N, C-alpha and C positions, 0 to 999 in steps of 0.2 A: 447147563442148559440141556434139556432133553431134545433129541432129534426124533420127530415123528411126522407121519404123513397120513393122509386119508386117501384110500382108493375108492373111487366112485364106480360102483358096479354098473349103474345106469342112471341117466338123468333124462327126464321127459318133460317138456313144456308144450302144452297145446293151446289152442285158441281160447280156452276157458281159463287160462292162467293157472293151470295145475302144474305143480313142480313136485316130482317124486324122485327119490334116490335112496340108496342103501349105503351104509358106512359101518366101519368098525374102527375102534381106536382104544388106546389105553391112556390117552391124554385127558386130564381133568378140565382143561381150559383150551379153547381154540375156536376159530371161525370156520364154519362149514361152507357158508355162502354169503355173499354180500352183493346187493344190486342197488344202484342209485339212478334216478332219472334227473338229469340236469335241467331243471326248470326254476322258476322263481322261488319255489319252496324246497327244492332238493328232496323230493320224495325218496324214501329208502326202505328196503326190507333186508333183514339179515337173519341168519340162523347160526347157532353155535353151541358150544358146550361151556357151561359156567359151573365150576366146582362139581363136575361130573354129571350135570343134568342138562337136558335140552333147553335152550333159551331162544326165543324169537323176538325180534325188535322190528317195529313198523313205524315209519313216520310218513304221514300223508297230510298235506296242507299244514294246518296248525295243530294237528293231533299227533300224539305219540303213544304207542303201546309197547309194553315190555312184559313178555309172558315167559315164565319158567315152568317147566313140567317137573314137579318135585317127586313124583311117584316112582319113576324108573331111572336108575343110573345108566348112563350110556358109555362110560369109560371102562368097560369090563372086557374089552377085546372081542366081544361077540358082534355079529351083524345086527344092525337096527335099520328098520324101514321108516322113512319120513314121507308123508304124502298120502 
């Protein structure tokens, strides 16, 4: 089992619900952030790395979206900006 971690250079959330951060990793899979609102629907948003690519998941009310960005690998040990 590989031991890895992500160092967040900065994170910023403002009243417009903007979330920005930078990260670098050599892990091909992992969670970068996860947030859930405890209501009757359990709304959720998460971001992570799946097989080397950025992946975002959103659940709001009865809808669910799963988005993978296949153009750029992010498990290369370089800094990447999200937001």
